[in-house]
KOLDREN-630461 format. One record per residue (C-alpha): residue number from 1; residue in three letters; chain; x, y, z. Coordinates in pm, 1 decimal. Last residue first. Example, Ala and Ser with C-alpha at 12.3 -4.5 7.8 and 13.67 -1.06 7.14 Angstrom:
REM residues 2
+------+--------+-------+----------+----------+----------+
! minu ! kolkol ! votor !        u !        v !        w !
+------+--------+-------+----------+----------+----------+
!    2 !    SER !     A !   1367.0 !   -106.0 !    714.0 !
!    1 !    ALA !     A !   1230.0 !   -450.0 !    780.0 !
+------+--------+-------+----------+----------+----------+
END
This chain:
REM residues 343
+------+--------+-------+----------+----------+----------+
! minu ! kolkol ! votor !        u !        v !        w !
+------+--------+-------+----------+----------+----------+
!  343 !    ASN !     A !    824.7 !  -1263.7 !  -2007.9 !
!  342 !    LYS !     A !    685.2 !  -1273.0 !  -2354.0 !
!  341 !    TRP !     A !    750.0 !  -1647.9 !  -2489.7 !
!  340 !    GLN !     A !   1106.1 !  -1584.2 !  -2621.6 !
!  339 !    TRP !     A !   1254.9 !  -1663.1 !  -2943.3 !
!  338 !    ASN !     A !   1537.1 !  -1932.6 !  -2980.5 !
!  337 !    GLY !     A !   1331.0 !  -2183.8 !  -3148.5 !
!  336 !    LYS !     A !   1531.4 !  -2227.5 !  -3456.5 !
!  335 !    LEU !     A !   1226.3 !  -2283.3 !  -3654.5 !
!  334 !    GLY !     A !   1113.8 !  -1922.2 !  -3607.2 !
!  333 !    LEU !     A !   1408.5 !  -1820.9 !  -3819.3 !
!  332 !    ILE !     A !   1286.5 !  -2001.8 !  -4113.8 !
!  331 !    SER !     A !    920.5 !  -1878.1 !  -4057.0 !
!  330 !    TYR !     A !   1047.9 !  -1510.1 !  -4027.6 !
!  329 !    PHE !     A !   1229.3 !  -1518.0 !  -4375.1 !
!  328 !    ILE !     A !    941.6 !  -1708.1 !  -4534.1 !
!  327 !    LEU !     A !    685.8 !  -1446.1 !  -4416.8 !
!  326 !    TYR !     A !    906.7 !  -1168.3 !  -4509.3 !
!  325 !    TYR !     A !    934.7 !  -1335.4 !  -4852.1 !
!  324 !    PRO !     A !    548.3 !  -1382.6 !  -4900.6 !
!  323 !    TYR !     A !    489.6 !  -1013.0 !  -4763.8 !
!  322 !    ILE !     A !    709.5 !   -837.4 !  -5032.2 !
!  321 !    VAL !     A !    479.9 !   -838.9 !  -5315.6 !
!  320 !    ILE !     A !    139.2 !   -808.2 !  -5158.8 !
!  319 !    PHE !     A !    305.5 !   -512.0 !  -4974.2 !
!  318 !    PHE !     A !    345.6 !   -319.6 !  -5262.4 !
!  317 !    ILE !     A !     19.9 !   -350.9 !  -5386.2 !
!  316 !    ASP !     A !   -100.4 !   -278.8 !  -5020.1 !
!  315 !    VAL !     A !     53.4 !     85.2 !  -5082.8 !
!  314 !    PRO !     A !   -294.1 !    163.1 !  -5257.5 !
!  313 !    VAL !     A !   -487.4 !    116.6 !  -4929.2 !
!  312 !    PHE !     A !   -832.0 !    -78.2 !  -4974.4 !
!  311 !    THR !     A !  -1040.0 !    -32.1 !  -4650.2 !
!  310 !    PHE !     A !  -1149.5 !   -354.9 !  -4477.5 !
!  309 !    LYS !     A !  -1496.8 !   -480.2 !  -4461.9 !
!  308 !    HIS !     A !  -1400.3 !   -818.0 !  -4352.1 !
!  307 !    LYS !     A !  -1535.6 !  -1019.1 !  -4596.1 !
!  306 !    PHE !     A !  -1512.8 !   -741.8 !  -4901.3 !
!  305 !    ILE !     A !  -1146.6 !   -669.1 !  -4811.6 !
!  304 !    ASN !     A !  -1081.3 !  -1045.5 !  -4802.3 !
!  303 !    ALA !     A !  -1250.2 !  -1120.9 !  -5141.0 !
!  302 !    SER !     A !  -1058.1 !   -840.1 !  -5288.6 !
!  301 !    TRP !     A !   -733.8 !   -973.0 !  -5144.2 !
!  300 !    PHE !     A !   -782.0 !  -1312.6 !  -5329.4 !
!  299 !    ILE !     A !   -920.9 !  -1192.3 !  -5659.6 !
!  298 !    LEU !     A !   -622.6 !   -937.3 !  -5692.3 !
!  297 !    THR !     A !   -369.1 !  -1217.4 !  -5586.8 !
!  296 !    GLY !     A !   -515.2 !  -1437.5 !  -5851.2 !
!  295 !    LEU !     A !   -486.1 !  -1159.7 !  -6116.8 !
!  294 !    PHE !     A !   -146.6 !  -1066.9 !  -5996.5 !
!  293 !    TYR !     A !    -18.3 !  -1425.9 !  -6075.6 !
!  292 !    ALA !     A !   -177.2 !  -1424.3 !  -6426.8 !
!  291 !    VAL !     A !    -13.4 !  -1069.2 !  -6492.7 !
!  290 !    LEU !     A !    319.3 !  -1178.7 !  -6357.7 !
!  289 !    ASN !     A !    300.6 !  -1503.1 !  -6584.8 !
!  288 !    GLN !     A !    266.2 !  -1254.2 !  -6887.9 !
!  287 !    TRP !     A !    612.2 !  -1120.9 !  -6802.4 !
!  286 !    ASN !     A !    779.6 !  -1461.1 !  -6880.8 !
!  285 !    GLY !     A !   1130.3 !  -1296.3 !  -6917.7 !
!  284 !    MET !     A !   1341.5 !  -1560.1 !  -6806.6 !
!  283 !    PHE !     A !   1558.4 !  -1404.9 !  -6542.2 !
!  282 !    PHE !     A !   1304.2 !  -1162.0 !  -6426.7 !
!  281 !    ILE !     A !    973.3 !  -1354.4 !  -6447.4 !
!  280 !    ASN !     A !   1059.3 !  -1728.7 !  -6402.4 !
!  279 !    ILE !     A !   1325.9 !  -1646.8 !  -6157.4 !
!  278 !    PRO !     A !   1109.4 !  -1415.3 !  -5946.8 !
!  277 !    LEU !     A !    835.9 !  -1686.8 !  -5937.5 !
!  276 !    TYR !     A !   1074.3 !  -2019.0 !  -5864.5 !
!  275 !    ILE !     A !   1178.9 !  -1901.4 !  -5490.7 !
!  274 !    TYR !     A !    810.5 !  -1817.0 !  -5444.0 !
!  273 !    PHE !     A !    732.7 !  -2149.6 !  -5545.1 !
!  272 !    LEU !     A !    954.2 !  -2338.1 !  -5343.9 !
!  271 !    PHE !     A !    833.3 !  -2167.3 !  -5020.3 !
!  270 !    ILE !     A !    476.0 !  -2228.3 !  -5149.4 !
!  269 !    LEU !     A !    559.7 !  -2582.9 !  -5160.4 !
!  268 !    ILE !     A !    713.5 !  -2618.1 !  -4833.0 !
!  267 !    SER !     A !    435.3 !  -2455.0 !  -4675.5 !
!  266 !    LEU !     A !    185.0 !  -2699.1 !  -4860.1 !
!  265 !    LEU !     A !    393.1 !  -2999.3 !  -4718.3 !
!  264 !    GLN !     A !    373.8 !  -2835.8 !  -4350.7 !
!  263 !    PHE !     A !     19.6 !  -2780.0 !  -4404.5 !
!  262 !    LEU !     A !    -67.6 !  -3151.6 !  -4483.3 !
!  261 !    PRO !     A !    153.8 !  -3267.4 !  -4201.8 !
!  260 !    SER !     A !    -42.7 !  -3048.7 !  -3964.7 !
!  259 !    SER !     A !    133.8 !  -2754.9 !  -3819.5 !
!  258 !    ILE !     A !    314.4 !  -2776.9 !  -3472.0 !
!  257 !    LYS !     A !    654.9 !  -2795.4 !  -3623.4 !
!  256 !    PHE !     A !    595.8 !  -2480.6 !  -3884.2 !
!  255 !    LYS !     A !    498.4 !  -2272.0 !  -3591.1 !
!  254 !    GLY !     A !    764.6 !  -2012.8 !  -3655.1 !
!  253 !    TYR !     A !    526.3 !  -1732.9 !  -3789.5 !
!  252 !    LYS !     A !    395.9 !  -1582.0 !  -3447.5 !
!  251 !    ARG !     A !    710.9 !  -1662.7 !  -3228.8 !
!  250 !    GLN !     A !    968.0 !  -1543.7 !  -3486.9 !
!  249 !    GLU !     A !    748.1 !  -1229.5 !  -3543.1 !
!  248 !    ARG !     A !    738.2 !  -1147.1 !  -3190.9 !
!  247 !    ASN !     A !   1105.1 !  -1192.5 !  -3145.0 !
!  246 !    HIS !     A !   1176.4 !   -932.0 !  -3406.5 !
!  245 !    SER !     A !    915.1 !   -709.4 !  -3280.0 !
!  244 !    ASN !     A !   1110.0 !   -637.7 !  -2953.5 !
!  243 !    THR !     A !    892.4 !   -359.6 !  -2855.1 !
!  242 !    LEU !     A !    628.2 !   -205.1 !  -3077.3 !
!  241 !    ASP !     A !    312.4 !   -379.6 !  -2919.6 !
!  240 !    ALA !     A !     11.0 !   -279.7 !  -3116.6 !
!  239 !    GLU !     A !   -264.6 !   -206.8 !  -2891.8 !
!  238 !    THR !     A !   -544.3 !   -484.8 !  -2923.8 !
!  237 !    SER !     A !   -893.6 !   -489.4 !  -3092.8 !
!  236 !    VAL !     A !  -1105.6 !   -806.8 !  -3134.9 !
!  235 !    LEU !     A !  -1240.5 !   -816.3 !  -3482.5 !
!  234 !    VAL !     A !  -1613.5 !   -869.2 !  -3469.9 !
!  233 !    GLU !     A !  -1808.3 !   -994.9 !  -3784.9 !
!  232 !    PRO !     A !  -1587.7 !  -1232.7 !  -3953.4 !
!  231 !    ASN !     A !  -1693.7 !  -1530.8 !  -3722.3 !
!  230 !    TYR !     A !  -1530.3 !  -1853.8 !  -3891.5 !
!  229 !    ARG !     A !  -1675.4 !  -2205.6 !  -3844.5 !
!  228 !    ILE !     A !  -1527.6 !  -2541.4 !  -3715.7 !
!  227 !    GLU !     A !  -1756.1 !  -2855.9 !  -3701.9 !
!  226 !    TRP !     A !  -1712.2 !  -3110.5 !  -3466.5 !
!  225 !    ALA !     A !  -1677.5 !  -3489.7 !  -3582.4 !
!  224 !    THR !     A !  -1315.2 !  -3479.7 !  -3436.8 !
!  223 !    ASN !     A !   -973.9 !  -3405.7 !  -3609.4 !
!  222 !    LYS !     A !  -1055.6 !  -3049.4 !  -3652.9 !
!  221 !    ILE !     A !  -1075.6 !  -3033.4 !  -3281.8 !
!  220 !    LEU !     A !   -711.6 !  -3131.2 !  -3239.2 !
!  219 !    ASN !     A !   -590.6 !  -2876.8 !  -3505.3 !
!  218 !    LEU !     A !   -791.4 !  -2614.8 !  -3341.9 !
!  217 !    ILE !     A !   -657.4 !  -2679.6 !  -3007.7 !
!  216 !    GLN !     A !   -313.2 !  -2676.0 !  -3145.8 !
!  215 !    LYS !     A !   -354.1 !  -2311.0 !  -3346.5 !
!  214 !    ASP !     A !   -487.3 !  -2153.5 !  -2981.3 !
!  213 !    ASP !     A !   -223.7 !  -2308.4 !  -2784.5 !
!  212 !    GLY !     A !     42.5 !  -2173.7 !  -3022.5 !
!  211 !    ALA !     A !    306.9 !  -2107.0 !  -2750.9 !
!  210 !    ILE !     A !    525.9 !  -2326.7 !  -2500.7 !
!  209 !    ASN !     A !    441.7 !  -2633.2 !  -2634.7 !
!  208 !    HIS !     A !    461.0 !  -2871.9 !  -2321.7 !
!  207 !    LYS !     A !     95.7 !  -2889.2 !  -2263.5 !
!  206 !    ILE !     A !    -13.4 !  -2994.5 !  -2604.9 !
!  205 !    LYS !     A !   -163.9 !  -3341.4 !  -2518.4 !
!  204 !    GLU !     A !   -319.2 !  -3229.0 !  -2200.3 !
!  203 !    TYR !     A !   -441.5 !  -2881.4 !  -2290.5 !
!  202 !    GLY !     A !   -816.0 !  -2986.2 !  -2346.6 !
!  201 !    ASP !     A !   -859.6 !  -3359.9 !  -2333.4 !
!  200 !    VAL !     A !   -970.4 !  -3360.7 !  -2713.5 !
!  199 !    GLU !     A !  -1314.9 !  -3459.6 !  -2604.2 !
!  198 !    GLU !     A !  -1300.8 !  -3197.3 !  -2306.4 !
!  197 !    PHE !     A !  -1251.3 !  -2907.4 !  -2562.2 !
!  196 !    ALA !     A !  -1545.6 !  -3038.3 !  -2780.0 !
!  195 !    LYS !     A !  -1777.6 !  -3066.0 !  -2498.2 !
!  194 !    LYS !     A !  -1673.7 !  -2717.1 !  -2371.9 !
!  193 !    ARG !     A !  -1767.9 !  -2550.0 !  -2714.9 !
!  192 !    VAL !     A !  -1498.4 !  -2329.9 !  -2799.8 !
!  191 !    ALA !     A !  -1502.5 !  -1952.9 !  -2874.5 !
!  190 !    MET !     A !  -1215.2 !  -1759.2 !  -3049.6 !
!  189 !    ASN !     A !  -1113.3 !  -1387.5 !  -3027.6 !
!  188 !    GLY !     A !   -762.3 !  -1360.5 !  -2823.2 !
!  187 !    GLY !     A !   -627.8 !  -1687.5 !  -2921.4 !
!  186 !    ALA !     A !   -663.3 !  -1601.2 !  -3286.2 !
!  185 !    ALA !     A !   -695.6 !  -1945.1 !  -3494.6 !
!  184 !    SER !     A !   -499.4 !  -2155.8 !  -3746.3 !
!  183 !    PHE !     A !   -516.2 !  -2374.0 !  -4050.3 !
!  182 !    PRO !     A !   -852.8 !  -2504.2 !  -4089.0 !
!  181 !    PHE !     A !   -897.2 !  -2747.8 !  -4364.4 !
!  180 !    GLY !     A !  -1264.7 !  -2721.5 !  -4496.1 !
!  179 !    LEU !     A !  -1218.6 !  -2481.1 !  -4769.2 !
!  178 !    GLY !     A !  -1415.7 !  -2179.9 !  -4556.9 !
!  177 !    ILE !     A !  -1186.4 !  -2262.4 !  -4274.3 !
!  176 !    THR !     A !   -872.4 !  -2225.7 !  -4506.1 !
!  175 !    SER !     A !  -1013.5 !  -1890.3 !  -4660.2 !
!  174 !    ALA !     A !  -1140.9 !  -1730.1 !  -4317.6 !
!  173 !    TYR !     A !   -836.6 !  -1788.2 !  -4102.0 !
!  172 !    ILE !     A !   -598.9 !  -1736.6 !  -4373.4 !
!  171 !    ALA !     A !   -762.7 !  -1391.3 !  -4475.7 !
!  170 !    SER !     A !   -744.4 !  -1265.4 !  -4121.1 !
!  169 !    SER !     A !   -382.9 !  -1357.1 !  -4076.9 !
!  168 !    VAL !     A !   -352.4 !  -1153.4 !  -4410.1 !
!  167 !    GLN !     A !   -536.5 !   -847.5 !  -4254.6 !
!  166 !    ASN !     A !   -303.4 !   -866.3 !  -3961.7 !
!  165 !    CYS !     A !      4.4 !   -871.7 !  -4193.3 !
!  164 !    PHE !     A !   -163.9 !   -549.4 !  -4363.9 !
!  163 !    ARG !     A !   -183.2 !   -373.0 !  -4051.2 !
!  162 !    ARG !     A !    173.9 !   -448.7 !  -3960.8 !
!  161 !    PHE !     A !    289.0 !   -302.5 !  -4308.2 !
!  160 !    SER !     A !     67.3 !      6.6 !  -4246.6 !
!  159 !    GLY !     A !    200.4 !     72.8 !  -3904.0 !
!  158 !    ALA !     A !     -3.3 !    -24.7 !  -3598.9 !
!  157 !    ASN !     A !   -175.5 !    221.9 !  -3379.5 !
!  156 !    ILE !     A !   -488.8 !    -26.4 !  -3310.3 !
!  155 !    GLU !     A !   -409.8 !   -375.6 !  -3368.6 !
!  154 !    ASN !     A !   -678.1 !   -584.9 !  -3550.3 !
!  153 !    TYR !     A !   -807.6 !   -927.0 !  -3458.9 !
!  152 !    SER !     A !   -976.3 !  -1252.8 !  -3586.5 !
!  151 !    GLY !     A !  -1245.6 !  -1467.3 !  -3505.1 !
!  150 !    VAL !     A !  -1265.7 !  -1869.3 !  -3495.9 !
!  149 !    VAL !     A !  -1566.1 !  -2051.2 !  -3398.1 !
!  148 !    LEU !     A !  -1516.0 !  -2409.4 !  -3239.0 !
!  147 !    GLY !     A !  -1712.0 !  -2712.1 !  -3170.2 !
!  146 !    THR !     A !  -2026.0 !  -2643.0 !  -3406.3 !
!  145 !    LYS !     A !  -2274.9 !  -2947.1 !  -3447.0 !
!  144 !    ASP !     A !  -2540.6 !  -2792.8 !  -3234.1 !
!  143 !    THR !     A !  -2501.2 !  -2469.3 !  -3427.1 !
!  142 !    PHE !     A !  -2294.3 !  -2161.3 !  -3356.0 !
!  141 !    TYR !     A !  -2223.4 !  -1863.4 !  -3591.4 !
!  140 !    ASN !     A !  -2476.3 !  -1600.7 !  -3539.7 !
!  139 !    ASN !     A !  -2450.7 !  -1641.6 !  -3148.2 !
!  138 !    TYR !     A !  -2094.0 !  -1546.6 !  -3199.4 !
!  137 !    SER !     A !  -2177.8 !  -1178.3 !  -3279.4 !
!  136 !    ASN !     A !  -2360.4 !  -1155.7 !  -2959.2 !
!  135 !    ILE !     A !  -2041.5 !  -1193.8 !  -2733.4 !
!  134 !    TRP !     A !  -1867.7 !   -911.7 !  -2939.2 !
!  133 !    ASN !     A !  -2156.7 !   -650.8 !  -2960.5 !
!  132 !    ASN !     A !  -1970.4 !   -411.2 !  -2716.2 !
!  131 !    GLN !     A !  -1628.0 !   -440.6 !  -2895.7 !
!  130 !    PRO !     A !  -1337.4 !   -645.3 !  -2742.3 !
!  129 !    PHE !     A !  -1058.7 !   -495.5 !  -2553.9 !
!  128 !    CYS !     A !   -760.9 !   -694.6 !  -2582.7 !
!  127 !    ASP !     A !   -430.8 !   -699.9 !  -2382.2 !
!  126 !    ALA !     A !   -561.2 !   -938.3 !  -2102.0 !
!  125 !    ASP !     A !   -654.1 !  -1195.2 !  -2390.0 !
!  124 !    THR !     A !   -977.1 !  -1328.3 !  -2557.4 !
!  123 !    PHE !     A !  -1150.4 !  -1682.6 !  -2520.3 !
!  122 !    LEU !     A !  -1519.3 !  -1750.9 !  -2507.2 !
!  121 !    LEU !     A !  -1593.2 !  -2084.2 !  -2380.3 !
!  120 !    ILE !     A !  -1936.6 !  -2201.7 !  -2463.8 !
!  119 !    GLU !     A !  -2067.8 !  -2458.9 !  -2219.6 !
!  118 !    PHE !     A !  -2130.1 !  -2244.5 !  -1903.2 !
!  117 !    LYS !     A !  -2025.0 !  -2304.5 !  -1563.7 !
!  116 !    ALA !     A !  -1653.4 !  -2224.8 !  -1618.8 !
!  115 !    LYS !     A !  -1411.0 !  -2323.8 !  -1338.0 !
!  114 !    GLU !     A !  -1262.2 !  -2585.0 !  -1505.0 !
!  113 !    VAL !     A !  -1198.1 !  -2372.9 !  -1811.4 !
!  112 !    ALA !     A !  -1035.4 !  -2109.4 !  -1593.8 !
!  111 !    LEU !     A !   -786.9 !  -2369.1 !  -1450.9 !
!  110 !    LYS !     A !   -693.4 !  -2468.2 !  -1814.4 !
!  109 !    LEU !     A !   -618.2 !  -2124.0 !  -1912.6 !
!  108 !    ALA !     A !   -432.0 !  -2051.4 !  -1634.9 !
!  107 !    ALA !     A !   -211.8 !  -2371.3 !  -1686.1 !
!  106 !    LYS !     A !   -211.6 !  -2312.9 !  -2057.0 !
!  105 !    LYS !     A !    -60.6 !  -1963.5 !  -2032.9 !
!  104 !    GLY !     A !    288.5 !  -2059.6 !  -2143.1 !
!  103 !    LEU !     A !    391.7 !  -2430.2 !  -2035.9 !
!  102 !    TYR !     A !    172.5 !  -2659.3 !  -1862.0 !
!  101 !    GLU !     A !    434.2 !  -2888.6 !  -1667.1 !
!  100 !    LYS !     A !    667.3 !  -2641.4 !  -1540.1 !
!   99 !    SER !     A !    371.2 !  -2404.3 !  -1392.4 !
!   98 !    LYS !     A !    429.2 !  -2060.4 !  -1309.4 !
!   97 !    ASP !     A !    404.1 !  -2005.0 !   -939.4 !
!   96 !    LYS !     A !    108.1 !  -1834.6 !   -722.9 !
!   95 !    ILE !     A !   -162.8 !  -1917.6 !   -971.3 !
!   94 !    LYS !     A !   -442.8 !  -1672.5 !   -878.8 !
!   93 !    PHE !     A !   -842.6 !  -1690.5 !   -917.1 !
!   92 !    TYR !     A !  -1098.4 !  -1440.9 !   -993.8 !
!   91 !    SER !     A !  -1465.8 !  -1461.4 !  -1077.1 !
!   90 !    ALA !     A !  -1679.8 !  -1207.0 !  -1260.8 !
!   89 !    ASN !     A !  -2073.7 !  -1201.5 !  -1281.9 !
!   88 !    LYS !     A !  -2130.9 !   -979.5 !   -993.1 !
!   87 !    GLN !     A !  -1876.8 !   -700.8 !  -1137.1 !
!   86 !    GLU !     A !  -1753.4 !   -444.1 !   -908.4 !
!   85 !    ASN !     A !  -1547.5 !   -644.8 !   -655.7 !
!   84 !    TYR !     A !  -1410.6 !   -864.1 !   -941.6 !
!   83 !    PHE !     A !  -1264.4 !   -542.9 !  -1116.4 !
!   82 !    ALA !     A !  -1110.0 !   -419.0 !   -803.6 !
!   81 !    LYS !     A !   -943.8 !   -762.6 !   -748.8 !
!   80 !    ILE !     A !   -815.3 !   -768.0 !  -1117.5 !
!   79 !    LEU !     A !   -668.0 !   -419.7 !  -1052.6 !
!   78 !    VAL !     A !   -485.6 !   -526.2 !   -745.6 !
!   77 !    ALA !     A !   -371.3 !   -864.9 !   -882.0 !
!   76 !    SER !     A !   -234.2 !   -689.1 !  -1196.8 !
!   75 !    ASN !     A !     11.2 !   -466.0 !   -992.7 !
!   74 !    ASP !     A !    341.8 !   -645.1 !  -1099.6 !
!   73 !    GLU !     A !    463.4 !   -990.9 !  -1049.3 !
!   72 !    SER !     A !    191.9 !  -1189.8 !  -1194.8 !
!   71 !    ALA !     A !    176.7 !  -1556.7 !  -1133.7 !
!   70 !    ASP !     A !    -78.1 !  -1640.3 !  -1373.9 !
!   69 !    ASP !     A !   -373.9 !  -1435.5 !  -1276.1 !
!   68 !    VAL !     A !   -672.0 !  -1626.2 !  -1369.2 !
!   67 !    ILE !     A !   -985.4 !  -1424.1 !  -1493.9 !
!   66 !    ILE !     A !  -1333.8 !  -1580.4 !  -1528.4 !
!   65 !    ILE !     A !  -1610.4 !  -1370.1 !  -1674.1 !
!   64 !    GLU !     A !  -1949.4 !  -1493.3 !  -1669.9 !
!   63 !    PHE !     A !  -2241.7 !  -1477.6 !  -1944.5 !
!   62 !    LYS !     A !  -2614.1 !  -1509.9 !  -1992.1 !
!   61 !    SER !     A !  -2715.8 !  -1362.5 !  -1665.7 !
!   60 !    ASN !     A !  -2574.9 !  -1029.9 !  -1743.8 !
!   59 !    PRO !     A !  -2750.9 !  -1000.0 !  -2043.7 !
!   58 !    TYR !     A !  -2538.9 !   -895.7 !  -2344.5 !
!   57 !    ASP !     A !  -2381.8 !   -554.9 !  -2455.0 !
!   56 !    LEU !     A !  -2037.1 !   -583.2 !  -2334.5 !
!   55 !    ASN !     A !  -1968.1 !   -214.9 !  -2182.9 !
!   54 !    LYS !     A !  -1815.1 !   -365.1 !  -1869.7 !
!   53 !    LEU !     A !  -1582.4 !   -591.3 !  -2049.3 !
!   52 !    ALA !     A !  -1465.1 !   -313.5 !  -2273.3 !
!   51 !    ASN !     A !  -1367.3 !    -94.5 !  -1962.2 !
!   50 !    PHE !     A !  -1214.1 !   -399.3 !  -1796.1 !
!   49 !    LEU !     A !   -983.6 !   -450.1 !  -2116.0 !
!   48 !    LYS !     A !   -882.5 !    -74.5 !  -2140.2 !
!   47 !    PRO !     A !   -795.2 !    -88.5 !  -1746.2 !
!   46 !    LEU !     A !   -621.4 !   -425.0 !  -1792.9 !
!   45 !    ASN !     A !   -352.3 !   -319.4 !  -2040.5 !
!   44 !    LYS !     A !    -96.2 !   -141.1 !  -1838.2 !
!   43 !    GLU !     A !   -135.2 !   -396.4 !  -1531.4 !
!   42 !    GLU !     A !    -72.2 !   -687.8 !  -1765.7 !
!   41 !    ASN !     A !    201.9 !   -885.4 !  -1585.8 !
!   40 !    ARG !     A !     25.2 !  -1215.2 !  -1640.0 !
!   39 !    CYS !     A !   -344.8 !  -1262.8 !  -1709.5 !
!   38 !    ALA !     A !   -539.8 !  -1553.5 !  -1863.6 !
!   37 !    ILE !     A !   -882.6 !  -1461.7 !  -1976.6 !
!   36 !    ILE !     A !  -1189.0 !  -1699.5 !  -2012.7 !
!   35 !    ILE !     A !  -1519.0 !  -1550.6 !  -2121.8 !
!   34 !    SER !     A !  -1796.0 !  -1815.7 !  -2007.5 !
!   33 !    TYR !     A !  -2082.3 !  -1764.7 !  -2248.0 !
!   32 !    ASP !     A !  -2444.8 !  -1894.3 !  -2232.6 !
!   31 !    LEU !     A !  -2622.2 !  -1882.3 !  -2568.1 !
!   30 !    LYS !     A !  -2925.8 !  -1665.6 !  -2718.4 !
!   29 !    LYS !     A !  -2977.2 !  -1880.4 !  -3028.8 !
!   28 !    ASN !     A !  -2919.6 !  -1777.5 !  -3392.4 !
!   27 !    GLU !     A !  -3072.6 !  -2134.2 !  -3522.3 !
!   26 !    PRO !     A !  -3006.2 !  -2022.1 !  -3898.0 !
!   25 !    SER !     A !  -2617.0 !  -2002.2 !  -3840.3 !
!   24 !    ASN !     A !  -2420.5 !  -1787.9 !  -4051.8 !
!   23 !    TRP !     A !  -2102.3 !  -1952.5 !  -4190.3 !
!   22 !    SER !     A !  -2084.8 !  -1764.8 !  -4533.1 !
!   21 !    ARG !     A !  -1812.5 !  -1862.5 !  -4764.8 !
!   20 !    LEU !     A !  -1643.6 !  -1569.2 !  -4924.0 !
!   19 !    ILE !     A !  -1303.4 !  -1643.4 !  -4783.4 !
!   18 !    GLY !     A !  -1301.0 !  -1985.5 !  -4940.5 !
!   17 !    MET !     A !  -1371.7 !  -1817.7 !  -5271.0 !
!   16 !    GLY !     A !  -1075.1 !  -1618.1 !  -5206.7 !
!   15 !    LEU !     A !   -840.9 !  -1926.4 !  -5135.2 !
!   14 !    ILE !     A !   -983.5 !  -2074.6 !  -5462.9 !
!   13 !    ILE !     A !   -858.7 !  -1779.3 !  -5677.4 !
!   12 !    LEU !     A !   -528.6 !  -1812.9 !  -5469.3 !
!   11 !    PHE !     A !   -501.4 !  -2170.4 !  -5572.6 !
!   10 !    LEU !     A !   -597.3 !  -2083.2 !  -5963.5 !
!    9 !    SER !     A !   -285.8 !  -1833.4 !  -5931.5 !
!    8 !    PHE !     A !    -72.5 !  -2130.5 !  -5794.2 !
!    7 !    ILE !     A !   -194.5 !  -2366.5 !  -6072.2 !
!    6 !    PHE !     A !   -140.7 !  -2097.8 !  -6366.0 !
!    5 !    ILE !     A !    221.6 !  -2019.6 !  -6207.0 !
!    4 !    PHE !     A !    332.0 !  -2374.7 !  -6196.7 !
!    3 !    ILE !     A !    197.0 !  -2446.8 !  -6555.6 !
!    2 !    ASP !     A !    396.3 !  -2133.3 !  -6718.9 !
!    1 !    MET !     A !    168.9 !  -1956.9 !  -6961.7 !
+------+--------+-------+----------+----------+----------+
END
């Protein structure tokens, strides 16, 4: 058996073991939460968000909702004000002009954090709609040493391949956190202790990066003494945005420059491996290596299905083959930086 394929197959198995790590907290306290939401031109998504927030199964005295309108140009402000007037534990703030200092949505998030009165900051996006047990699930993963808890997401009405890609993202969050070297986070489903956020100076060090604030906050906190955990219980839902998918994928995967040096090196090695793999199998005829590789992949994917209670879909076997090259393609395109951050 080829030594490189053996090592990579073993690497996949280890990642699978990382996914299975349990992060449940024995403390299970009923914590207080400040839900943080930045909104810009989201009038079509806000009704679903507000309906989900109204149905959260948690004592109203134990959480607040802070919404910041980030210079919206549509009807968002009217909808937010109506929700604010109905919801006693909601606060509403408006930024009149887009910040030139804190790029992306960081100015809005920064303002919301400054207004938060509770210690745990629970982030979601305006185009998301959490399940009613969303807040309560995070109680199972916080200890006094926890600075950040990462969750994941799923897209409603997504095609088969896009569903698979989202499930890979969940696997990467779970496996890397499980093995002790967190890679990324989903900004629509994560909770940060305010003390940890303030210890890394919030968005101050990353304010000039237009996207990736979730990943960058994780990278800052992982260099502190605070612990990072993973919550697989509740995947926050969002409607699949089928417009301009080419731009979206460049933005999603083109974050090589804001990754840590370790992950930059690992990304290069993985890229080289997937160039080497078809050469070894198809041109050198080492078919036994294909068996070893698929065994490692099967263990990794089975762990992901078990952890997140996903349903196995036969077409995923084909997606497992093509996904690495899809990832490499958009990662390279994303390096050019010619994608746009929404509007």
